[in-house]
C-alpha positions, 0 to 999 in steps of 0.5 A: 619439313624438319625431320623424317623417320624413314624406318624401319618397319617393325622397329617401334617407329610408331612408339617413337612417333607417339612419344614425339607427338606428346610434345605440343611443339612437335607436329606429325600427321597421324597415319604414314603418308608414304608420299616419297615412296608410294604416293609421290604422284599426288604432288607436293600440294597433297603432301602439304595438305596433310599437315595442320600445324598450329601456333605452338608448332616448332618442328614438323616431321613425318614417319613412313617406314617405306622410305628406307626400302623404296629405291626412289624415296631417297632421291625425292627426299633430297630434292624436295627437302634439302637439310631435313634430318633423317632418323632410322630406328633398327632392330636385330634383322632376324627378329625384324623379319619374323615380327613382320611375318607375324604381323601379316600372318595375324592379318591373314595376308600370308600362310603358315608356311613360314619357310616360304617367306623367311628361308633365304634360299627361297625369299631373299629378295622379298619383303620380309628378308630384304627390308632388314638389309639396313646397310644396303638401303642406307647407302642411297641416303649416305650418297645424298645426305651428310652423315651428320644429318642421319641418326641411327638408333637401336630398337633394343635401347628403348627397352633399357633407356627410352628417355635417352633414346628420345634425347638423342632424337631431340638433339638431332632435330635441334629441339634443344630441350628434353622431350616429354616422357615416352609412351610406356604402354605397348603401341601394338600388342601381339597377344591381343585377340583378333576378329577372325578373318572371315568375319572381318571380310564380311564386315569390310563394307561397313567399315566407314560406318563402324570405324567412328564408333569402334571404341563404343561399349556395344562394339567393344563388347561384341568384339570381345565375344568373337575375337580370338588369340592368334597362334603364330607359327614358330621360327624353326632353328635351321631357318633362323640360322640361315637368316643369321648368315644371310644378314652377317655381311650387311651388319658388318657394313652397317658397323662402318656407319655406326658400330654402336647401333648394331652392338646388341646384334652383331653376333646373332644367335639362335636358341632352342626356345625358338621352336617352343611354339605359338607362345613365342609370339613375334619375338621367339628369336633371341639376341646375344648381348655382350659377353654371353648375356641373352635378352629376349626381343621386344614388344613387336611394335612397328 
């Protein structure tokens, strides 16, 4: 194993993987394996069986965002993959938490009571808020790996310099040459219509039959007829401000590891546009960059 992308969720790690996979010399299995976090009981033989490199393969890697936040993962990786290069891509933690909430809302797995999930007074230890405590989780990795083996990336840099982002990765993993041009399209589009949850539940037993032909003309036509756009609950200003305060200490600790990676969001701000309604999508929070310039959040990819 040459490298692992360990997170973070909702920080365009799928974009990163698909961009890397464009080069035939880099092999990564498709879905997140979550081996070192959730599937370790399956054993090393199962893990190795998920990889199918060919004669052109020079580097082998894997991506599972749960590696960052699952406490046991760091120790398992250090024990089983000595010398592996680690990559962590992060974004403004307020935006990350809201994006994560919206993803599960889109799936019908959480309710529209956004305060229940994002108010630090209620949910500080739960998934949406806890997963954005980057420095807290990174401590486990820095205790076990040399700092030069851990690459920290800012999600926001993808929007301004995507090729530079991949160049950093290429140097870190020892690839020695420019990677293929990065993926340009959104990997996951928050604005794409979705089939209503009730109908998805009815069709669930038929997924093994339908999934292989999901992109056929008849199914695409049927999906287009029933799918609807999602109206996401807006992030209230007072909750966004509480989230900002919640993350300030962790962001300061992260600066000790790499002050540049959190440069776009070391001074988290909220704007009145946060309460503009469903059209805000995943990223209605905004990030202060530099001397007062404000840049909207990204695409909400994983």
